[in-house]
Residue frames as a rotation matrix with the C-alpha (Angstrom) as fourth column:
MET 1
-0.884 0.285 0.370 -21.12
0.026 -0.761 0.648 -44.22
0.466 0.583 0.665 -78.21
GLY 2
-0.328 0.878 0.350 -24.73
-0.938 -0.257 -0.233 -43.68
-0.115 -0.405 0.907 -77.54
GLN 3
-0.881 -0.163 -0.445 -24.85
-0.313 0.905 0.289 -47.51
0.355 0.394 -0.848 -77.40
ARG 4
-0.119 0.891 0.437 -28.34
-0.717 0.228 -0.659 -48.94
-0.687 -0.392 0.612 -77.52
ALA 5
-0.891 -0.096 0.444 -29.26
0.156 0.853 0.498 -52.26
-0.426 0.513 -0.745 -78.95
LYS 6
0.161 0.987 0.009 -31.97
0.483 -0.071 -0.873 -50.56
-0.861 0.145 -0.488 -80.95
SER 7
-0.848 -0.500 0.177 -32.11
0.390 -0.361 0.847 -49.31
-0.360 0.787 0.501 -84.44
TRP 8
0.071 0.843 -0.534 -34.53
0.086 -0.538 -0.838 -46.98
-0.994 0.014 -0.110 -86.27
GLU 9
0.481 0.211 0.851 -35.51
0.847 0.141 -0.513 -46.47
-0.228 0.967 -0.111 -89.97
SER 10
-0.629 -0.695 -0.347 -33.51
0.557 -0.715 0.422 -43.77
-0.542 0.072 0.837 -91.78
THR 11
-0.748 0.546 0.376 -36.81
0.041 -0.529 0.848 -42.55
0.662 0.650 0.373 -93.34
GLY 12
0.324 0.860 -0.394 -39.99
0.711 0.054 0.701 -41.32
0.624 -0.507 -0.594 -91.63
TYR 13
-0.061 -0.329 0.942 -39.90
-0.105 -0.937 -0.334 -38.09
0.993 -0.119 0.022 -89.55
LEU 14
-0.073 0.009 0.997 -40.84
-0.979 -0.192 -0.070 -39.22
0.191 -0.981 0.023 -86.09
VAL 15
-0.349 -0.127 -0.928 -40.36
-0.066 0.992 -0.111 -42.34
0.935 0.022 -0.355 -84.10
ASP 16
0.701 0.654 0.284 -42.36
-0.384 0.010 0.923 -43.61
0.602 -0.756 0.258 -81.08
GLY 17
0.945 -0.256 -0.202 -40.44
0.317 0.573 0.756 -44.51
-0.078 -0.778 0.623 -77.85
TRP 18
0.312 -0.893 0.323 -37.30
0.195 -0.273 -0.942 -42.41
0.930 0.357 0.089 -78.65
ASN 19
0.654 -0.218 -0.725 -35.02
0.751 0.067 0.657 -42.61
-0.095 -0.974 0.207 -75.62
LYS 20
0.632 -0.339 0.697 -33.51
0.189 -0.805 -0.563 -39.09
0.752 0.487 -0.444 -75.10
SER 21
0.906 -0.416 0.076 -31.27
-0.169 -0.189 0.967 -39.73
-0.388 -0.889 -0.242 -72.20
THR 22
0.152 -0.947 -0.284 -27.57
-0.957 -0.069 -0.282 -39.75
0.247 0.314 -0.917 -72.41
PRO 23
0.647 -0.094 -0.756 -26.32
0.037 0.995 -0.092 -43.50
0.761 0.031 0.648 -72.64
SER 24
0.871 -0.260 0.416 -24.52
-0.469 -0.195 0.861 -44.46
-0.143 -0.946 -0.292 -69.49
ASP 25
0.554 -0.706 0.441 -22.00
0.504 0.706 0.497 -46.70
-0.663 -0.053 0.747 -71.03
ILE 26
0.389 -0.584 -0.712 -18.89
-0.535 -0.773 0.341 -45.31
-0.750 0.249 -0.613 -72.58
SER 27
-0.663 -0.643 -0.384 -17.89
-0.683 0.308 0.663 -48.02
-0.307 0.701 -0.643 -75.11
TRP 28
0.294 0.723 -0.625 -19.58
-0.838 0.509 0.194 -50.60
0.459 0.467 0.756 -77.33
THR 29
-0.447 -0.372 0.814 -19.82
-0.769 0.625 -0.137 -53.86
-0.457 -0.687 -0.565 -75.49
ILE 30
-0.997 0.073 0.005 -20.92
0.067 0.883 0.465 -57.38
0.029 0.464 -0.885 -76.51
GLU 31
-0.516 0.838 -0.178 -24.28
0.647 0.245 -0.722 -56.58
-0.561 -0.488 -0.669 -75.00
ASN 32
0.439 0.666 -0.603 -25.03
0.215 -0.729 -0.650 -53.53
-0.872 0.156 -0.463 -77.07
ASP 33
-0.619 -0.740 -0.263 -22.79
-0.151 -0.217 0.965 -53.88
-0.771 0.637 0.022 -80.03
PRO 34
0.342 0.860 -0.379 -25.00
-0.463 -0.197 -0.864 -53.05
-0.817 0.471 0.331 -83.10
CYS 35
0.003 -0.338 -0.941 -22.79
-0.983 0.170 -0.064 -54.96
0.182 0.926 -0.331 -85.59
PRO 36
0.901 0.386 -0.200 -23.02
-0.376 0.922 0.086 -58.62
0.217 -0.002 0.976 -86.38
GLU 37
0.658 -0.687 0.307 -20.33
0.091 0.477 0.874 -61.09
-0.747 -0.548 0.377 -85.27
GLY 38
0.027 -0.803 0.595 -16.96
0.952 0.202 0.229 -60.49
-0.304 0.560 0.770 -87.05
TYR 39
0.058 -0.018 0.998 -17.64
0.576 -0.816 -0.048 -56.75
0.815 0.578 -0.037 -87.54
HIS 40
-0.193 -0.106 -0.975 -17.27
0.920 -0.366 -0.142 -53.67
-0.342 -0.925 0.168 -85.44
VAL 41
0.952 0.304 0.016 -18.12
0.298 -0.920 -0.255 -49.94
-0.063 0.248 -0.967 -85.39
PRO 42
0.193 -0.931 0.311 -14.86
0.694 -0.094 -0.714 -48.19
0.693 0.353 0.628 -86.85
THR 43
0.131 -0.313 -0.941 -12.62
0.838 -0.472 0.274 -46.10
-0.530 -0.824 0.200 -84.52
LEU 44
0.835 0.094 -0.542 -12.06
-0.090 -0.949 -0.304 -42.42
-0.542 0.302 -0.784 -85.16
ASP 45
-0.165 -0.976 -0.145 -8.36
-0.503 -0.043 0.863 -43.47
-0.848 0.215 -0.484 -86.29
GLN 46
-0.482 0.049 0.875 -9.97
0.571 0.775 0.270 -45.80
-0.665 0.629 -0.402 -88.90
PHE 47
0.622 0.781 0.059 -12.16
0.644 -0.468 -0.605 -43.06
-0.445 0.414 -0.794 -90.30
ILE 48
0.591 -0.540 -0.599 -9.14
-0.469 -0.834 0.289 -40.84
-0.656 0.111 -0.746 -90.63
SER 49
-0.462 -0.776 0.429 -7.13
-0.096 0.525 0.846 -43.60
-0.882 0.349 -0.317 -92.28
LEU 50
0.024 0.646 0.763 -9.95
0.791 0.455 -0.409 -44.25
-0.611 0.614 -0.500 -94.62
LEU 51
0.882 0.417 -0.221 -10.12
0.250 -0.810 -0.530 -40.75
-0.400 0.412 -0.818 -95.73
THR 52
0.216 -0.920 -0.326 -6.33
-0.588 -0.389 0.709 -40.46
-0.780 0.039 -0.625 -96.16
ASN 53
-0.691 -0.571 0.443 -6.18
-0.075 0.666 0.742 -43.41
-0.719 0.480 -0.503 -98.41
THR 54
-0.074 0.749 0.659 -9.12
0.876 0.365 -0.316 -42.70
-0.477 0.553 -0.683 -100.58
ASN 55
-0.949 -0.026 0.315 -10.19
0.205 -0.809 0.550 -40.09
0.241 0.587 0.773 -103.24
ILE 56
-0.478 0.813 -0.333 -13.32
0.455 -0.095 -0.886 -38.21
-0.752 -0.575 -0.324 -102.04
SER 57
-0.941 0.301 0.156 -16.08
-0.035 -0.544 0.838 -37.33
0.337 0.783 0.523 -104.24
TYR 58
-0.644 0.764 -0.038 -19.82
-0.241 -0.250 -0.938 -36.51
-0.726 -0.595 0.345 -104.12
SER 59
-0.364 0.604 0.709 -22.79
0.839 0.542 -0.032 -37.82
-0.404 0.584 -0.705 -105.89
ASP 60
0.607 0.671 0.426 -24.22
0.793 -0.551 -0.261 -35.38
0.060 0.496 -0.866 -108.42
LYS 61
-0.325 -0.808 0.492 -20.89
0.606 -0.577 -0.548 -33.41
0.727 0.120 0.676 -107.93
GLY 62
-0.758 -0.037 -0.651 -22.62
0.635 -0.267 -0.725 -32.21
-0.147 -0.963 0.226 -104.60
THR 63
-0.845 0.534 -0.012 -25.54
-0.527 -0.829 0.186 -30.31
0.089 0.164 0.982 -106.20
ASN 64
-0.145 0.936 -0.321 -29.18
-0.668 0.147 0.729 -30.87
0.730 0.320 0.604 -105.76
TRP 65
-0.826 -0.043 -0.562 -29.00
0.366 0.718 -0.592 -32.95
0.429 -0.695 -0.577 -102.43
SER 66
-0.413 0.757 0.506 -32.37
-0.815 -0.555 0.166 -32.88
0.406 -0.344 0.847 -100.90
ALA 67
-0.423 0.378 0.823 -34.95
-0.607 0.556 -0.568 -35.08
-0.672 -0.740 -0.006 -98.97
SER 68
0.694 0.693 0.199 -36.15
-0.298 0.527 -0.796 -36.42
-0.656 0.493 0.571 -102.24
ASN 69
0.782 -0.587 -0.210 -32.77
-0.060 0.265 -0.963 -36.68
0.621 0.765 0.172 -104.00
TYR 70
0.897 -0.438 0.064 -30.50
0.036 0.217 0.976 -38.21
-0.441 -0.872 0.210 -101.29
GLY 71
0.506 -0.824 -0.253 -26.78
-0.713 -0.235 -0.661 -37.49
0.485 0.515 -0.707 -101.88
TYR 72
0.963 -0.269 0.008 -23.98
0.216 0.790 0.574 -39.64
-0.160 -0.551 0.819 -100.86
LEU 73
0.342 -0.939 -0.044 -20.17
-0.853 -0.330 0.404 -39.49
-0.394 -0.101 -0.914 -100.17
ILE 74
0.983 -0.136 -0.120 -18.12
0.034 0.788 -0.614 -41.71
0.179 0.600 0.780 -102.54
LEU 75
0.346 -0.921 0.180 -14.65
-0.728 -0.142 0.670 -42.86
-0.592 -0.363 -0.720 -101.35
THR 76
0.951 -0.072 -0.300 -12.40
-0.191 0.627 -0.755 -44.50
0.242 0.776 0.583 -104.02
SER 77
0.648 -0.760 0.047 -9.17
0.415 0.404 0.815 -46.37
-0.639 -0.509 0.577 -103.07
LYS 78
0.517 -0.577 -0.632 -6.04
-0.699 -0.711 0.078 -44.50
-0.494 0.401 -0.771 -104.21
THR 79
-0.531 -0.831 0.168 -4.27
-0.661 0.530 0.532 -47.79
-0.531 0.171 -0.830 -104.93
ALA 80
-0.790 0.403 0.461 -7.25
0.567 0.768 0.300 -49.92
-0.233 0.498 -0.835 -106.34
PRO 81
-0.878 0.424 -0.223 -9.55
-0.451 -0.888 0.089 -47.45
-0.160 0.179 0.971 -108.13
SER 82
-0.428 0.773 -0.468 -12.16
-0.200 0.424 0.883 -50.17
0.881 0.472 -0.027 -108.74
ILE 83
-0.432 0.198 -0.880 -12.77
0.847 0.424 -0.321 -50.20
0.309 -0.884 -0.351 -104.92
THR 84
-0.578 0.216 0.787 -15.30
-0.161 -0.976 0.150 -47.85
0.800 -0.040 0.599 -103.69
LEU 85
-0.561 0.458 -0.690 -17.31
0.827 0.266 -0.496 -47.19
-0.044 -0.848 -0.528 -100.55
GLU 86
-0.442 0.540 0.716 -20.38
0.107 -0.761 0.640 -45.12
0.891 0.360 0.278 -100.36
PHE 87
-0.751 0.306 -0.585 -22.02
0.573 -0.137 -0.808 -43.34
-0.327 -0.942 -0.073 -97.36
PRO 88
-0.117 0.827 0.550 -25.48
0.761 -0.281 0.584 -42.15
0.638 0.488 -0.596 -97.95
ALA 89
-0.952 -0.142 0.272 -26.51
-0.036 -0.830 -0.557 -38.77
0.305 -0.540 0.785 -96.51
VAL 90
-0.321 0.845 -0.427 -29.26
0.533 0.534 0.656 -39.95
0.783 -0.017 -0.622 -94.38
GLY 91
0.193 0.422 0.886 -29.29
-0.423 -0.779 0.463 -37.31
0.885 -0.464 0.028 -91.74
TYR 92
-0.932 -0.359 -0.047 -29.60
-0.041 0.233 -0.972 -37.87
0.360 -0.904 -0.232 -87.98
ARG 93
0.126 0.935 -0.331 -32.36
0.643 0.177 0.745 -38.42
0.755 -0.307 -0.579 -85.39
SER 94
0.089 0.014 0.996 -33.03
-0.472 -0.880 0.055 -35.52
0.877 -0.475 -0.072 -82.95
HIS 95
-0.767 -0.479 -0.427 -31.87
0.185 0.472 -0.862 -36.16
0.614 -0.740 -0.274 -79.43
THR 96
-0.828 0.511 0.231 -35.11
-0.445 -0.348 -0.825 -34.79
-0.341 -0.786 0.515 -77.91
SER 97
0.055 0.993 -0.104 -37.77
-0.806 -0.017 -0.592 -36.23
-0.590 0.117 0.799 -80.16
GLY 98
-0.232 -0.248 0.940 -36.37
0.307 0.899 0.313 -38.80
-0.923 0.361 -0.133 -82.58
ALA 99
0.837 0.446 -0.317 -37.35
-0.124 -0.410 -0.904 -36.53
-0.534 0.795 -0.288 -85.48
LEU 100
0.221 -0.676 0.703 -35.38
0.935 0.352 0.045 -37.24
-0.278 0.647 0.710 -88.65
GLY 101
0.604 -0.176 -0.778 -33.16
-0.076 -0.984 0.164 -34.19
-0.794 -0.040 -0.607 -89.42
THR 102
0.121 -0.554 -0.824 -31.52
-0.830 -0.512 0.223 -33.20
-0.545 0.657 -0.521 -92.79
PRO 103
0.239 -0.011 0.971 -32.26
0.242 0.969 -0.048 -36.35
-0.941 0.246 0.234 -94.63
GLY 104
0.706 0.126 0.697 -30.68
0.683 0.139 -0.717 -36.49
-0.187 0.982 0.012 -97.99
THR 105
0.795 -0.394 0.461 -28.29
-0.045 -0.797 -0.603 -33.56
0.605 0.459 -0.651 -97.43
THR 106
0.160 -0.782 0.602 -26.02
-0.934 -0.317 -0.163 -34.66
0.318 -0.537 -0.782 -94.55
GLY 107
0.453 0.004 -0.892 -24.36
0.030 0.999 0.019 -37.71
0.891 -0.035 0.452 -93.22
TYR 108
0.139 -0.460 0.877 -23.42
-0.960 -0.278 0.007 -38.48
0.241 -0.843 -0.481 -89.58
TYR 109
0.592 -0.031 -0.805 -21.74
0.025 0.999 -0.020 -41.78
0.806 -0.008 0.592 -88.81
TRP 110
0.842 -0.237 0.484 -20.59
-0.517 -0.100 0.850 -42.66
-0.153 -0.966 -0.207 -85.28
SER 111
-0.022 -0.795 -0.606 -17.12
-0.364 0.571 -0.736 -43.96
0.931 0.204 -0.302 -84.66
SER 112
0.579 0.241 -0.779 -16.50
0.531 0.613 0.585 -46.24
0.618 -0.752 0.227 -81.57
THR 113
-0.459 -0.885 -0.076 -14.03
0.675 -0.292 -0.677 -43.60
0.577 -0.362 0.732 -80.22
GLN 114
0.532 0.716 -0.452 -15.32
0.838 -0.369 0.402 -41.71
0.121 -0.592 -0.796 -77.04
TYR 115
-0.034 -0.563 0.826 -14.48
0.080 -0.825 -0.560 -38.28
0.996 0.047 0.073 -76.18
ASP 116
-0.888 -0.058 0.456 -15.97
-0.457 0.006 -0.890 -38.49
0.049 -0.998 -0.031 -72.56
SER 117
-0.772 0.614 0.165 -19.14
0.370 0.645 -0.669 -39.85
-0.517 -0.455 -0.725 -70.96
ASP 118
0.124 0.919 -0.374 -21.44
0.080 -0.385 -0.920 -37.42
-0.989 0.084 -0.121 -72.78
TYR 119
0.443 -0.119 -0.888 -19.61
-0.795 -0.510 -0.328 -36.94
-0.414 0.852 -0.321 -76.19
GLY 120
0.294 -0.381 0.876 -18.41
0.461 0.860 0.219 -39.37
-0.837 0.339 0.429 -78.93
TYR 121
-0.597 -0.588 -0.545 -16.52
-0.315 -0.453 0.834 -38.82
-0.738 0.670 0.085 -82.12
ARG 122
0.438 0.706 0.556 -18.40
0.369 0.422 -0.828 -38.90
-0.819 0.568 -0.076 -85.59
MET 123
-0.818 -0.513 0.259 -17.69
0.445 -0.282 0.850 -38.48
-0.363 0.811 0.459 -89.13
TYR 124
0.235 0.851 -0.470 -19.82
0.276 -0.522 -0.807 -35.65
-0.932 0.060 -0.357 -90.77
PHE 125
-0.863 -0.470 0.185 -20.21
0.360 -0.314 0.879 -34.65
-0.354 0.825 0.440 -94.30
SER 126
0.202 0.883 -0.424 -22.32
-0.062 -0.420 -0.905 -32.52
-0.977 0.209 -0.030 -96.54
ASN 127
0.835 0.229 0.501 -22.42
0.411 0.347 -0.843 -32.05
-0.366 0.910 0.196 -100.27
ASN 128
0.754 -0.609 0.247 -19.05
-0.019 -0.395 -0.918 -30.30
0.657 0.687 -0.309 -100.32
SER 129
-0.132 -0.772 0.621 -17.15
-0.850 -0.234 -0.472 -31.02
0.510 -0.590 -0.626 -97.17
ILE 130
0.568 0.138 -0.812 -16.16
0.230 0.920 0.318 -33.87
0.790 -0.367 0.490 -94.74
THR 131
-0.069 -0.550 0.832 -15.07
-0.866 -0.381 -0.324 -33.82
0.495 -0.743 -0.450 -91.17
PRO 132
0.023 0.046 -0.999 -14.00
-0.037 0.998 0.045 -37.17
0.999 0.036 0.025 -89.75
SER 133
-0.528 -0.425 -0.735 -13.45
0.675 0.316 -0.667 -36.07
0.516 -0.848 0.120 -86.12
SER 134
-0.401 0.417 0.816 -16.17
-0.486 -0.852 0.196 -33.81
0.777 -0.318 0.544 -84.89
LYS 135
-0.940 0.075 -0.333 -17.42
0.314 0.572 -0.757 -34.61
0.134 -0.817 -0.561 -81.44
TYR 136
-0.406 0.852 0.331 -21.12
-0.619 -0.523 0.587 -34.49
0.673 0.034 0.739 -80.44
GLU 137
-0.222 0.482 0.848 -23.69
-0.925 0.170 -0.339 -35.61
-0.308 -0.860 0.408 -77.85
LYS 138
-0.973 -0.215 -0.086 -24.05
-0.232 0.913 0.334 -39.40
0.007 0.345 -0.938 -77.85
LYS 139
-0.378 0.908 0.181 -27.79
0.179 0.263 -0.948 -39.14
-0.908 -0.326 -0.262 -77.27
LEU 140
0.060 0.326 -0.943 -28.21
-0.906 -0.379 -0.189 -38.01
-0.419 0.866 0.273 -80.97
GLY 141
0.520 0.232 0.822 -29.24
0.171 0.915 -0.366 -40.88
-0.837 0.331 0.436 -83.34
HIS 142
0.004 -0.574 -0.819 -26.37
-0.930 -0.304 0.209 -41.05
-0.369 0.760 -0.535 -85.76
ASN 143
0.856 0.171 -0.487 -25.82
-0.415 0.789 -0.453 -43.92
0.307 0.591 0.746 -88.29
ILE 144
0.151 -0.845 0.512 -23.21
-0.560 0.354 0.749 -46.60
-0.815 -0.400 -0.420 -88.05
ARG 145
0.612 -0.136 -0.779 -21.35
-0.702 0.360 -0.614 -48.36
0.364 0.923 0.125 -90.71
CYS 146
0.683 -0.359 0.636 -19.96
-0.280 0.676 0.682 -51.73
-0.675 -0.644 0.361 -89.46
VAL 147
0.303 -0.682 -0.666 -16.51
-0.897 0.033 -0.442 -52.93
0.324 0.730 -0.602 -90.78
ARG 148
0.827 0.044 -0.560 -15.09
0.001 0.997 0.080 -56.38
0.562 -0.066 0.824 -90.85
ASN 149
0.694 -0.679 0.237 -12.53
-0.311 0.014 0.950 -57.36
-0.649 -0.734 -0.201 -88.16
ASN 150
0.161 -0.786 -0.597 -9.05
-0.971 -0.017 -0.239 -58.07
0.178 0.618 -0.766 -89.37
């Protein structure tokens, strides 16, 4: 992905020192893996499998999501309803300035699957829809959600 061993807050509208170049590497490596040992960034297939095997709902039934009332995606296991996973709608960081965009209203989460040297796959959602396989420029600051290795 846009692999850089650097993280940014998901609040605050601007960051200093934002690197707006396209990352040169095309996969997560040990040197730039943002996940702790024993975890990894999920693949596109893992995102698709997750959505296939869960019931999808939205906080507040998808209404009133805003920068002051953050929404989130709720995934509930179809076979074990007590198991849920939530993704906050924390927006993204601009590829040109590092400015925070659409906080509280959309969620962008990178997968580890590459499209090519400039684009990677991400899961995107808003208050009433979800797309597990949209591709976008890797220089955008999207979120990651580490998952445990098998």
